[in-house]
C-alpha positions in Angstrom: -16.5 -8.2 -18.4 -14.1 -7.5 -15.8 -14.5 -3.9 -14.1 -11.7 -2.2 -12.0 -13.2 -0.9 -8.9 -10.2 0.3 -6.7 -6.7 1.2 -7.1 -4.8 0.8 -3.8 -1.2 1.6 -2.6 1.0 1.3 0.4 4.5 1.7 1.7 6.3 -0.9 3.6 6.8 -0.8 7.3 8.4 -2.8 10.2 6.0 -5.0 12.2 6.0 -7.5 14.9 4.8 -10.8 13.8 5.4 -14.3 15.3 8.2 -13.1 17.5 10.0 -11.6 14.5 10.1 -8.1 12.9 8.9 -8.3 9.2 9.1 -5.7 6.5 5.7 -5.7 4.9 3.5 -3.5 2.6 0.2 -5.4 3.0 -1.7 -2.3 4.2 -2.9 -0.6 1.0 -5.4 2.4 0.8 -7.7 3.2 -2.1 -6.5 6.1 -4.3 -8.4 8.4 -6.5 -7.3 9.4 -9.9 -5.0 7.7 -12.3 -1.8 6.0 -11.2 1.2 5.0 -13.6 1.7 1.3 -13.4 5.3 0.8 -14.1 7.4 -2.1 -14.7 7.9 -2.9 -10.9 4.8 -1.4 -9.2 2.0 1.0 -8.9 3.0 4.6 -8.7 2.8 5.3 -4.8 3.2 1.5 -3.8 6.2 -0.6 -2.8 6.8 -4.0 -2.0 8.2 -5.1 1.3 9.5 -8.4 1.0 10.9 -8.7 -2.5 11.8 -12.5 -2.3 8.0 -13.4 -2.3 6.5 -10.2 -4.2 7.5 -7.9 -6.9 9.6 -7.9 -9.8 8.6 -7.6 -13.4 6.1 -10.4 -13.3 4.6 -9.7 -9.8 4.4 -5.9 -9.8 0.8 -5.9 -9.3 -1.6 -7.7 -7.2 -5.1 -8.2 -8.1 -7.8 -9.6 -5.9 -11.4 -10.1 -7.0 -14.6 -8.8 -5.4 -16.1 -12.3 -5.3 -13.1 -13.2 -2.9 -14.2 -10.3 -0.6 -17.7 -11.9 -0.5 -16.4 -15.3 0.4 -14.3 -14.0 3.3 -17.2 -11.9 4.4 -19.2 -15.0 4.7 -16.6 -17.2 6.0 -15.6 -14.7 8.9 -19.0 -13.3 9.3 -17.6 -9.8 8.7 -18.8 -6.8 6.7 -16.2 -4.1 7.5 -13.8 -5.0 4.6 -12.5 -2.0 2.6 -10.9 -2.1 -0.8 -7.1 -2.9 -0.2 -7.7 -5.2 2.8 -6.1 -8.0 1.1 -2.9 -6.1 0.3 -4.2 -5.9 -3.3 -3.4 -3.1 -5.8 -6.3 -3.7 -8.0 -9.8 -4.8 -6.8 -11.8 -5.9 -9.7 -15.1 -7.6 -10.2 -16.1 -10.1 -13.0 -12.6 -11.5 -13.3 -12.3 -15.3 -12.7 -9.3 -16.8 -10.8 -8.2 -18.7 -13.6 -8.2 -15.5 -16.0 -5.2 -13.4 -16.7 -5.5 -9.7 -16.2 -4.1 -7.4 -18.9 -5.2 -4.1 -20.0 -7.2 -5.3 -22.7 -9.5 -7.3 -20.4 -10.4 -4.1 -18.7 -12.0 -1.6 -21.2 -12.4 1.0 -18.6 -9.0 0.6 -17.1 -8.5 4.4 -17.3 -11.6 4.9 -15.3 -10.3 4.7 -11.9 -13.0 4.7 -9.2 
Protein backbone atom coordinates (compact mmCIF):
# COMPACT_ATOMS: atom_id res chain seq x y z
CA UNK A 1 0.00 0.00 0.00
CA UNK A 2 1.27 3.47 -0.86
CA UNK A 3 2.00 5.92 1.93
CA UNK A 4 2.47 9.68 1.76
CA UNK A 5 5.72 10.62 3.54
CA UNK A 6 6.04 14.32 2.85
CA UNK A 7 4.32 17.26 1.18
CA UNK A 8 6.79 19.74 -0.31
CA UNK A 9 6.25 23.20 -1.77
CA UNK A 10 8.36 25.99 -3.23
CA UNK A 11 8.18 29.23 -5.15
CA UNK A 12 9.93 29.94 -8.46
CA UNK A 13 13.13 31.93 -8.61
CA UNK A 14 15.60 32.96 -11.25
CA UNK A 15 18.95 31.18 -11.34
CA UNK A 16 21.94 31.16 -13.67
CA UNK A 17 22.25 27.83 -15.48
CA UNK A 18 24.48 27.01 -18.45
CA UNK A 19 25.01 30.66 -19.28
CA UNK A 20 21.31 31.55 -19.15
CA UNK A 21 18.88 32.77 -16.56
CA UNK A 22 16.09 30.28 -15.96
CA UNK A 23 12.95 30.52 -13.84
CA UNK A 24 12.48 27.37 -11.77
CA UNK A 25 10.72 26.07 -8.72
CA UNK A 26 12.75 22.89 -8.32
CA UNK A 27 13.66 23.71 -4.71
CA UNK A 28 10.95 22.43 -2.41
CA UNK A 29 10.70 22.35 1.37
CA UNK A 30 8.63 19.95 3.46
CA UNK A 31 5.60 21.48 5.13
CA UNK A 32 3.60 20.28 8.09
CA UNK A 33 -0.14 19.89 8.24
CA UNK A 34 -2.71 19.72 5.52
CA UNK A 35 -2.36 21.48 2.17
CA UNK A 36 -5.11 22.02 -0.35
CA UNK A 37 -4.37 20.43 -3.70
CA UNK A 38 -6.09 22.55 -6.29
CA UNK A 39 -6.59 22.24 -10.00
CA UNK A 40 -3.18 23.75 -10.77
CA UNK A 41 -0.95 23.17 -7.74
CA UNK A 42 -0.51 22.47 -4.05
CA UNK A 43 -1.22 25.41 -1.74
CA UNK A 44 2.06 27.30 -1.28
CA UNK A 45 3.65 25.89 -4.43
CA UNK A 46 4.06 27.23 -7.95
CA UNK A 47 5.70 26.07 -11.16
CA UNK A 48 8.38 28.20 -12.77
CA UNK A 49 8.40 26.69 -16.27
CA UNK A 50 4.79 26.35 -17.35
CA UNK A 51 5.77 24.93 -20.73
CA UNK A 52 7.22 21.79 -19.18
CA UNK A 53 5.36 21.66 -15.88
CA UNK A 54 2.02 22.53 -14.40
CA UNK A 55 -1.44 22.67 -15.82
CA UNK A 56 -4.37 20.49 -14.91
CA UNK A 57 -2.62 17.24 -15.83
CA UNK A 58 0.76 18.06 -14.27
CA UNK A 59 -0.16 20.03 -11.18
CA UNK A 60 1.55 17.72 -8.65
CA UNK A 61 4.91 15.96 -8.99
CA UNK A 62 5.19 12.65 -7.10
CA UNK A 63 8.52 10.96 -6.34
CA UNK A 64 9.01 7.68 -4.57
CA UNK A 65 11.30 6.73 -1.71
CA UNK A 66 12.81 3.87 -3.73
CA UNK A 67 14.15 6.47 -6.17
CA UNK A 68 15.81 8.29 -3.27
CA UNK A 69 17.49 5.03 -2.31
CA UNK A 70 18.64 4.49 -5.90
CA UNK A 71 20.27 7.94 -6.08
CA UNK A 72 21.85 7.51 -2.66
CA UNK A 73 23.59 4.37 -3.93
CA UNK A 74 24.39 5.81 -7.37
CA UNK A 75 25.83 9.08 -6.05
CA UNK A 76 27.19 7.64 -2.79
CA UNK A 77 25.31 10.27 -0.79
CA UNK A 78 23.11 10.08 2.27
CA UNK A 79 22.18 13.73 2.75
CA UNK A 80 19.02 13.97 0.66
CA UNK A 81 15.92 15.56 2.19
CA UNK A 82 12.32 15.16 1.03
CA UNK A 83 11.60 17.62 -1.77
CA UNK A 84 15.22 17.33 -2.99
CA UNK A 85 14.10 16.23 -6.45
CA UNK A 86 11.47 18.94 -6.82
CA UNK A 87 8.57 16.71 -5.91
CA UNK A 88 5.41 17.84 -4.18
CA UNK A 89 4.61 14.42 -2.72
CA UNK A 90 7.27 12.01 -1.48
CA UNK A 91 5.71 8.54 -1.27
CA UNK A 92 6.68 4.97 -0.56
CA UNK A 93 5.11 1.79 -1.86
CA UNK A 94 4.05 3.18 -5.24
CA UNK A 95 5.62 1.59 -8.31
CA UNK A 96 6.73 3.77 -11.23
CA UNK A 97 4.07 2.30 -13.48
CA UNK A 98 1.20 2.99 -11.07
CA UNK A 99 -0.93 6.09 -11.20
CA UNK A 100 -1.49 8.13 -8.10
CA UNK A 101 -4.92 9.13 -7.05
CA UNK A 102 -6.43 9.90 -3.71
CA UNK A 103 -7.90 6.39 -3.43
CA UNK A 104 -4.43 4.79 -3.64
CA UNK A 105 -3.36 6.72 -0.52
CA UNK A 106 -5.81 5.81 2.24
CA UNK A 107 -3.96 8.05 4.69
CA UNK A 108 -3.74 10.98 2.25
CA UNK A 109 -5.04 13.36 4.92
CA UNK A 110 -2.34 12.29 7.37
CA UNK A 111 0.55 14.40 6.20
CA UNK A 112 3.83 13.87 8.01
